[in-house]
C-alpha positions in Angstrom: -10.9 12.9 -24.1 -8.1 10.6 -23.5 -4.5 11.3 -24.2 -2.8 8.9 -26.6 -0.2 8.0 -24.0 -2.9 6.7 -21.7 -4.5 4.5 -24.3 -1.4 2.9 -25.7 0.1 1.8 -22.4 1.2 -1.8 -22.2 -0.1 -4.1 -19.5 2.3 -4.3 -16.6 4.2 -7.5 -16.0 2.8 -10.1 -13.6 5.7 -9.5 -11.2 4.7 -5.8 -10.9 1.0 -6.6 -10.3 2.0 -9.3 -7.8 4.3 -7.0 -5.8 1.6 -4.3 -5.6 -1.0 -6.8 -4.4 1.4 -8.2 -1.9 2.1 -4.7 -0.6 -1.6 -4.0 -0.2 -2.3 -7.4 1.5 0.6 -6.9 4.0 -0.9 -3.5 4.9 -4.0 -5.2 6.1 -2.1 -7.8 8.1 0.2 -5.2 9.7 -2.8 -3.0 10.7 -4.8 -6.0 12.0 -2.2 -7.6 14.2 -1.6 -4.8 16.7 -5.3 -3.9 16.8 -6.3 -7.4 17.7 -3.6 -7.5 20.4 -4.9 -4.4 22.0 -8.7 -5.1 21.8 -8.7 -6.3 25.4 -5.8 -4.2 26.7 -7.1 -2.6 29.8 -4.5 0.2 29.6 -6.0 1.4 26.3 -8.8 3.8 26.5 -12.0 3.5 24.4 -10.8 6.4 22.3 -7.5 4.6 21.5 -9.3 1.5 20.5 -11.6 3.5 18.3 -8.6 4.9 16.4 -7.1 1.4 16.1 -10.3 0.0 14.6 -10.7 3.0 12.3 -7.1 2.4 11.1 -7.8 -1.2 10.4 -11.0 -0.4 8.5 -9.4 2.3 6.4 -6.3 0.3 5.7 -8.4 -2.7 4.6 -10.7 -0.7 2.5 -7.9 1.2 0.7 -6.0 -2.0 0.2 -8.9 -3.7 -1.3 -9.4 -0.8 -3.7 -5.7 -0.9 -4.5 -5.9 -4.6 -5.3 -9.0 -4.1 -7.4 -7.2 -1.4 -9.4 -4.2 -3.7 -9.9 -6.3 -6.6 -11.1 -8.6 -4.5 -13.2 -7.7 -1.3 -14.9 -4.0 -1.4 -14.2 -3.7 -4.9 -15.7 -5.4 -3.6 -18.8 -2.8 -0.8 -19.1 -5.0 2.2 -18.0 -2.5 4.9 -17.0 -4.9 6.5 -14.4 -4.9 3.3 -12.4 -1.1 3.5 -11.9 -1.4 7.0 -10.5 -4.3 5.9 -8.3 -2.4 2.9 -7.0 0.6 5.1 -6.2 -1.5 7.6 -4.3 -3.3 4.8 -2.3 0.0 3.1 -1.6 1.8 6.3 -0.4 -1.2 7.1 1.8 -1.0 3.7 3.4 2.7 3.3 4.0 3.6 7.0 4.1 1.8 7.7 7.3 4.1 5.3 9.2 7.3 6.8 7.8 6.1 10.4 8.1 4.6 9.9 11.6 7.8 8.6 13.2 9.9 11.8 13.0 6.9 14.0 13.7 5.8 12.1 16.8 8.9 10.4 18.0 6.8 7.3 18.6 9.4 4.8 17.7 9.9 1.4 19.4 12.9 -0.8 20.1 11.1 -3.7 18.4 12.3 -3.8 14.8 9.3 -5.7 13.5 7.2 -2.7 12.6 10.2 -1.1 10.7 10.9 -4.3 8.8 7.2 -4.8 7.9 6.7 -1.2 6.8 10.0 -1.2 5.0 9.1 -4.4 3.0 5.7 -2.9 2.2 7.3 0.3 0.9 9.9 -1.7 -1.1 7.2 -3.9 -2.7 5.1 -0.9 -3.5 7.8 1.2 -5.1 9.4 -1.7 -7.1 5.9 -2.7 -8.3 5.1 0.8 -9.3 8.4 1.2 -11.1 8.0 -2.1 -13.0 4.4 -1.2 -13.9 5.4 2.3 -15.0 8.2 1.0 -17.2 6.3 -1.9 -18.7 7.2 -2.1 -22.4 10.3 0.1 -22.1 13.3 -1.5 -23.8 15.2 -1.5 -20.5 12.7 -3.4 -18.5 11.6 -6.2 -20.9 
């Protein structure tokens, strides 16, 4: 049985849905770029390439599911979709930010930090706007 709060949710604004879709699309691009660059890298072992391809596949699949949730149930105002998008998004961008301090695998090139920072920003602003759709403060 559904809770009344879940049924009565207002559809998120287009800006929120756009930011969330952009965040998911950039995850695919960010994962795909380095993988394609290292496909023929002779210094990478087959095992390293396997992990790179696995990451691209998982990021692409999760991102497509996130986009489908944004354009389907979330756009219709289904509350479960907002939680699902949040979990998927955190799973995709959180690994980068949690992995850095745990592994110390940073780089002097700022591009990955900028890319992942923009993804996280778009994701969190999109989730915030979608969550507060219909609130008096966000209309």
